[in-house]
MINU-942138 format. One record per atom (N, C-alpha, C): x negated, y negated, z negated; atom name. Coordinates in pm, 1 decimal. Example, Ala and Ser with C-alpha at 12.3 -4.5 7.8 and 13.67 -1.06 7.14 Angstrom:
# MINU-942138
         X         Y         Z   a
   -1319.0     569.0    -780.0   N
   -1230.0     450.0    -780.0  CA
   -1320.0     330.0    -780.0   C
   -1285.0     225.0    -708.0   N
   -1367.0     106.0    -714.0  CA
   -1290.0      -3.0    -787.0   C
***
This chain:
# MINU-942138
         X         Y         Z   a
     594.6     521.5   -2473.5   N
     557.7     601.5   -2358.1  CA
     406.6     591.2   -2337.9   C
     342.4     704.0   -2314.4   N
     197.2     706.2   -2296.7  CA
     159.2     645.1   -2162.2   C
      47.0     576.2   -2159.7   N
      -3.8     517.4   -2035.2  CA
     -52.9     628.9   -1944.5   C
     -20.3     617.3   -1816.8   N
     -61.9     718.4   -1719.9  CA
    -210.4     706.3   -1689.3   C
    -271.3     819.7   -1657.5   N
    -412.8     826.1   -1622.4  CA
    -428.1     914.4   -1498.8   C
    -542.5     903.0   -1433.0   N
    -570.0     984.9   -1315.4  CA
    -554.1    1133.1   -1347.3   C
    -591.5    1173.9   -1467.0   N
    -582.0    1314.9   -1505.6  CA
    -438.3    1368.3   -1502.8   C
    -338.7    1279.3   -1510.1   N
    -198.6    1320.8   -1501.0  CA
    -162.2    1365.7   -1359.3   C
    -243.5    1326.2   -1259.9   N
    -212.0    1354.8   -1119.5  CA
    -320.9    1431.2   -1045.4   C
    -445.4    1424.3   -1092.2   N
    -556.7    1490.3   -1023.3  CA
    -527.8    1639.2   -1010.7   C
    -548.0    1691.6    -891.1   N
    -522.6    1832.6    -865.4  CA
    -376.9    1864.5    -839.1   C
    -291.2    1762.5    -838.4   N
    -147.6    1783.6    -816.4  CA
    -102.9    1744.8    -676.2   C
    -198.9    1725.5    -584.5   N
    -162.9    1691.9    -447.3  CA
     -71.2    1801.6    -394.0   C
      33.4    1760.6    -324.0   N
     132.5    1855.3    -272.7  CA
     252.4    1873.4    -364.2   C
     244.1    1818.3    -485.2   N
     356.1    1827.9    -579.0  CA
     468.7    1736.0    -534.9   C
     590.5    1788.8    -536.2   N
     709.1    1709.9    -502.8  CA
     767.5    1651.0    -630.4   C
     792.8    1520.9    -627.8   N
     851.7    1450.6    -740.2  CA
     993.0    1410.4    -703.4   C
    1084.2    1431.6    -796.0   N
    1221.7    1388.8    -778.1  CA
    1229.8    1244.2    -825.3   C
    1275.3    1155.9    -737.3   N
    1284.2    1013.4    -768.1  CA
    1431.6     973.8    -762.6   C
    1482.9     924.6    -874.5   N
    1622.5     883.9    -882.1  CA
    1639.7     744.7    -824.2   C
    1732.3     734.3    -728.8   N
    1760.1     607.1    -661.8  CA
    1911.0     590.9    -649.3   C
    1966.3     497.1    -725.2   N
    2108.7     464.7    -717.9  CA
    2197.7     588.8    -721.3   C
    2174.4     674.7    -819.7   N
    2257.2     793.4    -836.3  CA
    2222.7     908.2    -743.1   C
    2131.8     887.9    -652.7   N
    2087.1     992.5    -560.3  CA
    1945.5    1034.4    -598.0   C
    1897.1    1137.0    -531.9   N
    1761.6    1184.1    -556.4  CA
    1685.3    1188.5    -424.5   C
    1564.1    1133.5    -425.1   N
    1476.2    1134.7    -308.2  CA
    1348.6    1206.9    -350.9   C
    1296.5    1291.4    -261.8   N
    1174.8    1364.9    -292.8  CA
    1053.8    1293.6    -233.8   C
     956.5    1261.6    -319.0   N
     829.3    1205.4    -274.9  CA
     719.7    1305.0    -311.2   C
     633.2    1333.7    -214.8   N
     526.9    1431.5    -234.0  CA
     394.3    1357.8    -252.3   C
     321.9    1393.5    -357.4   N
     192.1    1332.3    -383.6  CA
      92.5    1378.6    -277.3   C
      37.4    1282.2    -202.5   N
     -62.5    1315.2    -100.0  CA
    -204.3    1301.0    -152.8   C
    -227.0    1199.6    -237.7   N
    -361.5    1182.8    -292.9  CA
    -356.6    1105.3    -423.5   C
    -457.2    1133.0    -505.7   N
    -479.2    1061.6    -631.7  CA
    -628.0    1031.2    -636.8   C
    -662.8     901.5    -627.8   N
    -804.0     864.6    -620.1  CA
    -841.7     765.7    -729.9   C
    -964.0     777.1    -773.4   N
   -1019.1     694.3    -879.7  CA
   -1049.3     553.1    -829.4   C
   -1025.1     453.3    -913.7   N
   -1066.7     315.4    -889.0  CA
   -1167.8     282.3    -998.4   C
   -1295.4     313.6    -977.4   N
   -1395.0     307.3   -1084.2  CA
   -1421.2     169.5   -1143.5   C
   -1391.3      62.1   -1073.7   N
   -1421.9     -70.5   -1127.5  CA
   -1307.5    -129.2   -1211.0   C
   -1206.2     -51.2   -1238.6   N
   -1090.3    -100.5   -1313.8  CA
   -1124.1    -126.7   -1460.6   C
   -1073.7    -237.8   -1515.1   N
   -1092.6    -264.7   -1657.5  CA
    -988.4    -193.2   -1744.8   C
    -895.7    -124.0   -1682.5   N
    -788.3     -56.5   -1754.2  CA
    -845.5      48.4   -1851.1   C
    -803.3      49.5   -1978.4   N
    -857.1     145.6   -2075.8  CA
    -844.1     291.6   -2032.3   C
    -734.7     324.2   -1962.5   N
    -712.6     462.0   -1918.1  CA
    -782.8     490.1   -1785.3   C
    -843.8     387.8   -1729.1   N
    -908.1     400.4   -1598.3  CA
    -810.7     367.4   -1487.5   C
    -863.1     310.9   -1379.7   N
    -778.9     275.3   -1266.6  CA
    -772.2     387.9   -1165.3   C
    -659.6     393.9   -1094.1   N
    -644.1     495.0    -990.1  CA
    -535.2     453.4    -892.3   C
    -536.5     519.7    -776.5   N
    -439.9     494.3    -669.8  CA
    -369.1     624.5    -637.1   C
    -237.1     616.4    -622.6   N
    -157.4     731.2    -581.5  CA
     -95.3     702.6    -446.2   C
     -91.6     803.6    -361.7   N
     -26.1     794.0    -231.9  CA
      78.9     904.5    -223.9   C
     202.0     864.8    -193.2   N
     313.8     958.8    -182.3  CA
     371.4     952.3     -40.7   C
     428.8    1064.2       4.1   N
     500.8    1066.1     131.7  CA
     645.3    1103.7     103.3   C
     735.1    1024.2     162.6   N
     877.9    1050.4     148.6  CA
     942.3    1062.6     285.0   C
    1071.8    1083.0     286.7   N
    1143.0    1094.8     414.3  CA
    1143.2     962.5     490.9   C
    1172.3     970.1     619.2   N
    1181.1     849.2     702.0  CA
    1295.1     758.7     654.2   C
    1401.5     817.4     606.9   N
    1516.8     743.9     554.5  CA
    1565.4     813.4     428.4   C
    1603.6     745.1     328.3   N
    1597.7     600.0     316.6  CA
    1456.4     554.5     282.0   C
    1424.0     432.6     321.0   N
    1298.2     371.4     279.8  CA
    1326.6     297.0     149.9   C
    1257.8     336.4      45.0   N
    1278.6     272.4     -84.1  CA
    1209.5     136.5     -85.5   C
    1279.0      31.2    -128.0   N
    1211.6     -97.4    -142.1  CA
    1111.7     -90.2    -256.9   C
    1010.5    -176.8    -254.3   N
     914.6    -175.4    -364.3  CA
     989.2    -193.8    -495.0   C
     944.8    -120.4    -594.0   N
    1010.7    -129.2    -723.1  CA
     966.7     -17.4    -815.0   C
    1023.1     -19.1    -934.5   N
     993.5      82.1   -1035.8  CA
    1100.2     190.0   -1027.7   C
    1054.0     316.5   -1019.1   N
    1144.1     430.1   -1007.5  CA
    1103.5     538.4   -1106.7   C
    1203.4     613.3   -1157.0   N
    1170.9     727.6   -1242.6  CA
    1124.4     845.0   -1156.6   C
    1009.4     900.3   -1190.4   N
     952.1    1015.9   -1121.0  CA
     960.9    1136.0   -1214.4   C
    1008.6    1248.5   -1162.1   N
    1020.7    1369.9   -1241.5  CA
     960.0    1487.5   -1165.7   C
     878.2    1562.9   -1235.0   N
     823.2    1688.7   -1183.6  CA
     792.1    1773.2   -1306.0   C
     762.3    1898.4   -1284.6   N
     731.0    1987.5   -1396.0  CA
     621.6    1925.5   -1482.3   C
     653.2    1901.0   -1608.1   N
     554.6    1848.9   -1701.1  CA
     532.2    1698.5   -1696.2   C
     600.3    1626.2   -1607.4   N
     579.9    1482.1   -1599.9  CA
     713.6    1411.6   -1581.4   C
     736.5    1312.6   -1663.8   N
     857.6    1231.1   -1658.5  CA
     811.8    1088.7   -1687.4   C
     806.4    1004.2   -1583.1   N
     751.4     870.1   -1600.8  CA
     816.2     773.4   -1501.8   C
     782.7     646.4   -1516.6   N
     826.1     544.1   -1422.2  CA
     703.5     489.7   -1351.1   C
     715.6     474.2   -1218.0   N
     602.8     427.8   -1137.4  CA
     651.6     318.0   -1042.8   C
     572.1     210.8   -1033.1   N
     597.9     104.1    -936.0  CA
     534.2     145.7    -804.3   C
     616.4     165.2    -701.2   N
     565.9     204.7    -569.3  CA
     601.2      99.7    -465.5   C
     517.8      95.0    -361.0   N
     535.8       2.6    -249.3  CA
     527.5      83.2    -120.6   C
     627.1      69.2     -30.9   N
     614.1     136.4      98.6  CA
     506.4      64.5     179.7   C
     409.0     140.8     231.8   N
     298.4      75.3     303.1  CA
     290.1     114.6     449.9   C
     357.8     223.0     490.4   N
     351.6     265.6     630.7  CA
     461.0     366.7     658.5   C
     493.2     379.2     785.3   N
     585.8     482.2     832.4  CA
     525.2     545.4     955.8   C
     546.0     675.8     969.9   N
     502.9     745.1    1090.4  CA
     600.0     859.8    1115.7   C
     566.7     947.7    1207.9   N
     656.3    1057.4    1243.7  CA
     683.4    1149.7    1124.4   C
     592.2    1151.4    1026.8   N
     607.5    1238.3     910.1  CA
     688.1    1177.2     796.7   C
     727.7    1050.8     808.9   N
     805.6     986.2     704.5  CA
     746.4     854.0     661.1   C
     774.1     816.8     537.2   N
     728.8     689.7     481.2  CA
     620.6     715.6     376.8   C
     516.3     634.8     379.1   N
     407.7     646.2     282.9  CA
     421.3     534.5     179.6   C
     410.3     574.5      53.3   N
     420.4     481.1     -60.1  CA
     289.3     481.2    -136.7   C
     259.3     367.7    -197.4   N
     136.7     353.8    -274.8  CA
     168.7     302.0    -412.8   C
      95.7     351.3    -511.8   N
     102.3     300.5    -648.2  CA
     -41.9     276.0    -693.2   C
     -66.4     157.9    -745.8   N
    -200.7     121.4    -792.3  CA
    -194.3      97.4    -943.5   C
    -281.7     162.3   -1017.4   N
    -297.0     141.8   -1160.8  CA
    -435.2      82.2   -1179.4   C
    -441.3     -50.0   -1199.6   N
    -572.4    -116.9   -1205.1  CA
    -583.8    -196.3   -1333.1   C
***
């Protein structure tokens, strides 16, 4: 599997990703994809922020993400909740 890079997500803000969770599907929408310029990672470091529904709140973990042209696994952590749902973060450093 190819290593993910910022270019896989840049310009895709607003894209809905289907995330498989225990036989069900939860939709997470990419809110931002930002560069982490000091990363030693060969592909470059970056941060992704996703918004999902208020329920269920996914525990931190690795989940399969699917959208047009992208099929990958991402480790996400829930970092906040508000009236708009739950915010998740993924860091590639």
